[in-house]
C-alpha positions as CSV (number, residue, x, y, z in Angstrom):
1,M,-21.3,31.8,171.6
2,N,-18.2,32.5,169.4
3,T,-18.2,36.1,170.6
4,I,-18.3,35.1,174.2
5,R,-15.5,32.6,173.8
6,F,-13.4,35.3,172.0
7,F,-13.8,37.8,174.9
8,V,-13.0,35.0,177.5
9,L,-9.8,34.3,175.5
10,L,-8.9,38.0,175.5
11,L,-9.5,38.2,179.3
12,F,-7.3,35.1,179.9
13,L,-4.5,36.5,177.8
14,G,-4.7,39.8,179.6
15,I,-4.4,38.0,183.0
16,V,-1.4,36.0,181.8
17,V,0.4,39.0,180.3
18,G,-0.3,41.0,183.5
19,C,1.1,38.3,185.7
20,G,4.2,38.0,183.5
21,G,4.8,41.8,183.7
22,N,4.7,41.8,187.5
23,G,7.0,38.8,187.7
24,N,9.7,40.6,185.7
25,K,9.7,43.7,187.8
26,T,13.1,44.2,189.3
27,D,12.0,46.4,192.2
28,E,15.6,47.8,192.7
29,K,16.0,50.0,195.8
30,L,16.9,53.7,195.3
31,V,18.8,56.1,197.5
32,V,19.5,59.8,197.1
33,I,22.9,61.3,198.1
34,K,22.3,64.9,199.0
35,T,25.1,67.4,198.7
36,D,25.5,71.2,198.4
37,F,26.2,70.6,194.7
38,G,22.9,68.8,194.1
39,D,21.4,65.4,194.5
40,I,22.7,62.1,193.2
41,K,20.0,59.4,192.8
42,V,21.4,55.8,192.8
43,K,19.8,52.4,192.2
44,L,21.2,49.4,194.1
45,Y,21.6,46.1,192.3
46,N,19.7,43.1,193.5
47,D,22.4,40.6,192.5
48,T,24.8,42.1,195.0
49,P,22.6,41.6,198.1
50,K,25.2,41.7,200.8
51,H,26.4,45.2,199.7
52,R,22.8,46.4,199.0
53,D,21.5,45.3,202.3
54,N,24.5,46.7,204.3
55,F,24.3,50.0,202.5
56,L,20.6,50.4,203.1
57,K,21.0,49.5,206.8
58,L,23.6,52.2,207.2
59,V,21.5,54.7,205.3
60,D,18.4,54.0,207.4
61,E,20.5,54.4,210.6
62,G,21.7,57.8,209.5
63,F,25.3,56.6,209.4
64,Y,26.3,58.7,206.4
65,T,24.8,62.0,207.6
66,D,27.4,64.7,207.6
67,L,30.2,62.4,206.4
68,L,32.5,63.8,203.8
69,F,33.6,63.0,200.3
70,H,37.1,62.8,201.6
71,R,38.9,61.6,198.5
72,V,38.3,63.3,195.2
73,I,40.3,62.7,192.0
74,K,39.2,64.4,188.8
75,Q,38.6,62.0,185.9
76,F,38.7,59.1,188.4
77,M,36.2,59.1,191.2
78,I,34.7,60.6,194.3
79,Q,35.0,58.6,197.6
80,G,33.2,58.9,200.9
81,G,31.8,56.9,203.8
82,D,34.7,57.1,206.3
83,P,33.1,57.6,209.8
84,T,36.1,59.5,211.0
85,S,35.4,62.2,208.5
86,K,32.5,63.6,210.4
87,N,33.6,66.9,211.9
88,A,37.2,66.2,210.9
89,A,39.6,69.1,211.3
90,P,40.9,70.7,208.1
91,G,43.9,69.1,206.6
92,V,43.6,65.8,208.5
93,Q,44.2,62.7,206.4
94,L,41.1,60.6,206.1
95,G,40.2,57.2,204.6
96,G,41.2,54.7,207.4
97,G,37.8,54.6,209.2
98,S,35.2,51.8,209.0
99,P,32.3,50.5,211.0
100,G,34.5,47.6,212.2
101,Y,33.7,44.9,209.6
102,T,34.2,44.0,205.9
103,I,31.8,42.6,203.4
104,P,32.6,39.5,201.2
105,A,33.3,40.5,197.6
106,E,30.4,40.3,195.1
107,I,32.4,41.0,192.0
108,L,30.2,40.2,188.9
109,P,31.2,40.4,185.2
110,N,27.9,42.1,184.3
111,H,28.7,45.2,186.4
112,H,31.6,47.5,185.4
113,H,33.1,50.8,186.2
114,K,31.3,53.0,183.8
115,K,30.6,56.7,184.7
116,G,28.2,56.7,187.6
117,A,29.0,53.3,188.9
118,L,28.7,52.9,192.7
119,A,31.4,50.6,194.1
120,A,32.8,49.6,197.5
121,A,36.2,50.8,198.5
122,R,38.6,48.2,200.0
123,L,42.0,47.5,201.3
124,G,44.3,46.6,198.4
125,G,47.3,44.4,198.0
126,P,48.2,41.0,199.5
127,K,46.7,41.8,202.9
128,N,43.2,41.4,201.3
129,P,43.4,38.4,198.9
130,M,39.7,37.9,198.9
131,K,39.0,41.5,197.9
132,E,36.6,42.1,200.8
133,S,34.9,45.5,200.8
134,S,35.0,48.2,203.4
135,G,31.9,48.1,205.6
136,S,31.0,51.7,204.7
137,Q,33.3,53.4,202.3
138,F,32.2,53.7,198.7
139,Y,33.1,55.6,195.6
140,I,31.3,56.8,192.5
141,V,33.1,56.7,189.2
142,Q,33.6,59.8,187.1
143,G,36.4,58.4,184.8
144,L,37.0,59.6,181.3
145,V,36.1,58.7,177.7
146,F,38.4,56.3,175.9
147,R,39.2,55.8,172.2
148,P,38.9,52.1,171.0
149,G,42.7,51.9,170.5
150,Q,43.3,53.0,174.1
151,L,41.1,50.2,175.3
152,D,43.1,47.7,173.2
153,T,46.3,48.9,174.9
154,L,44.7,48.9,178.3
155,E,43.7,45.2,177.9
156,M,47.3,44.3,177.0
157,N,48.7,46.3,179.9
158,I,46.3,44.8,182.4
159,N,47.1,41.3,181.3
160,A,50.8,41.9,181.5
161,Q,50.4,43.4,185.0
162,R,48.4,40.4,186.2
163,K,50.9,38.0,184.8
164,D,53.7,40.0,186.6
165,Q,51.8,39.9,189.8
166,L,51.7,36.1,189.7
167,L,55.4,36.1,189.2
168,R,56.0,38.4,192.1
169,E,53.9,36.3,194.3
170,S,55.8,33.2,193.3
171,F,59.2,35.0,193.9
172,D,58.0,36.1,197.4
173,A,56.9,32.5,198.2
174,N,60.4,31.3,197.4
175,K,62.3,34.1,199.1
176,A,64.1,31.8,201.5
177,K,65.4,29.7,198.6
178,F,66.7,32.7,196.8
179,N,68.5,33.9,199.9
180,E,70.0,30.4,200.4
181,L,71.3,30.3,196.8
182,Q,72.7,33.9,197.1
183,S,74.5,33.0,200.4
184,K,76.1,30.0,198.6
185,N,77.0,32.2,195.6
186,D,75.2,29.7,193.4
187,K,74.4,31.8,190.3
188,A,73.5,28.8,188.2
189,G,71.0,27.5,190.8
190,F,69.6,31.1,191.2
191,D,69.1,31.5,187.4
192,L,67.5,28.0,187.2
193,L,65.0,28.8,190.0
194,V,64.1,32.1,188.2
195,A,63.5,30.2,185.0
196,Q,61.4,27.6,186.7
197,L,59.2,30.1,188.5
198,R,58.7,32.1,185.3
199,E,57.6,28.9,183.5
200,K,55.3,28.1,186.4
201,A,53.8,31.6,186.3
202,D,53.3,31.4,182.5
203,S,51.6,28.0,182.9
204,L,49.3,29.2,185.7
205,Y,48.3,32.4,183.9
206,A,47.4,30.4,180.8
207,T,44.7,28.6,182.8
208,K,43.1,31.9,183.7
209,A,40.7,33.8,181.5
210,P,42.5,37.0,180.2
211,F,41.1,40.4,180.9
212,K,38.9,41.3,178.0
213,L,36.3,44.0,177.7
214,T,32.8,43.0,176.6
215,P,31.0,44.9,173.8
216,E,28.9,46.6,176.4
217,Q,31.9,47.8,178.4
218,R,33.6,49.1,175.2
219,N,30.4,51.0,174.3
220,D,30.2,52.6,177.7
221,Y,33.8,53.4,178.0
222,T,33.9,55.1,174.5
223,T,30.6,57.0,175.1
224,I,29.9,58.0,178.7
225,G,33.3,57.0,179.9
226,G,34.5,55.3,183.1
227,Y,37.5,53.6,184.6
228,P,38.0,50.1,183.1
229,S,41.2,49.1,184.9
230,L,39.2,48.6,188.1
231,D,36.9,46.0,186.6
232,G,37.1,42.6,188.3
233,E,38.9,44.1,191.3
234,Y,36.2,45.9,193.2
235,T,32.5,45.2,193.9
236,V,30.2,47.4,191.8
237,F,26.8,47.4,193.5
238,G,24.8,50.2,192.0
239,E,24.7,53.0,189.5
240,V,23.6,56.6,189.3
241,V,20.3,57.2,187.5
242,E,20.1,61.0,188.1
243,G,22.8,63.5,188.9
244,L,25.8,62.6,186.8
245,D,26.5,66.3,186.5
246,V,26.8,66.5,190.3
247,I,29.6,64.0,190.2
248,D,31.4,66.3,187.7
249,K,30.9,69.3,190.0
250,I,32.3,67.5,193.0
251,A,35.2,66.1,191.0
252,A,36.2,69.6,190.0
253,V,36.7,71.0,193.5
254,E,40.1,72.1,194.7
255,T,41.9,69.4,196.7
256,D,45.0,69.2,198.9
257,R,48.0,66.9,198.4
258,M,46.0,64.0,199.9
259,N,43.1,64.5,197.5
260,R,40.9,65.8,200.2
261,P,38.7,68.7,199.2
262,V,39.9,72.0,200.6
263,K,36.3,72.9,201.4
264,D,34.4,70.0,202.9
265,V,31.9,68.3,200.7
266,K,29.3,66.8,203.1
267,M,26.7,64.2,202.3
268,K,23.4,63.0,203.6
269,I,21.9,59.8,202.2
270,E,18.2,58.8,202.3
271,Q,16.3,55.8,201.0
272,V,13.7,56.6,198.3
273,K,10.5,55.0,199.6
């Protein structure tokens, strides 16, 4: 009887462990980007579902077939997905095309711009305050390897830049007041407004979490490399699992003054079933 109970217990435990294992399976989707330089296999994150689903939809429709990596910058990234790049004449500036829509940002702190990160391109600046992504354009990070001290300096510079951005936005919002004070030749009032806006910007920035790299980010950026200054600004929705060397090959091609490869680098993307 004891022996029977023992085996029943083992069977029960086996079932529980088996169910637990299946429940933890991530089942992330894979795509392969085929180029003349080799294949790049990419997994798409499940926690950026809007970008994942849109990308898979375009892939299954054959949207990316024969499009170009139209913007290539060594030690930075390779970018493609502009529909106007298909059969584009040599020397034509590319990068303005889209499928006619944008995707809401899915910028998450657990995804960063390490080498091989797949991220969505977007319109920068004040015209896109919500950081919405292009409907089709993407880039894959090559980046470079940093020393720890370089990352410390980068953190300080990014925080200073973001503080300055708040100040510039505040100045722009009060442009009419500045013009009025200037027209009245009211230097004291002008200087007072500048001081007030600086104080307001400092106070506002103090309420925001400063840009600070996590231990995981620091490890990646000092080993495989990447481009940390983009973190928190663009949606990262996948990463390369095979073919990092292909990124290096594409990033090394000759480009023109607009960073377009002199010899076209075409792509074809398929979902891995």
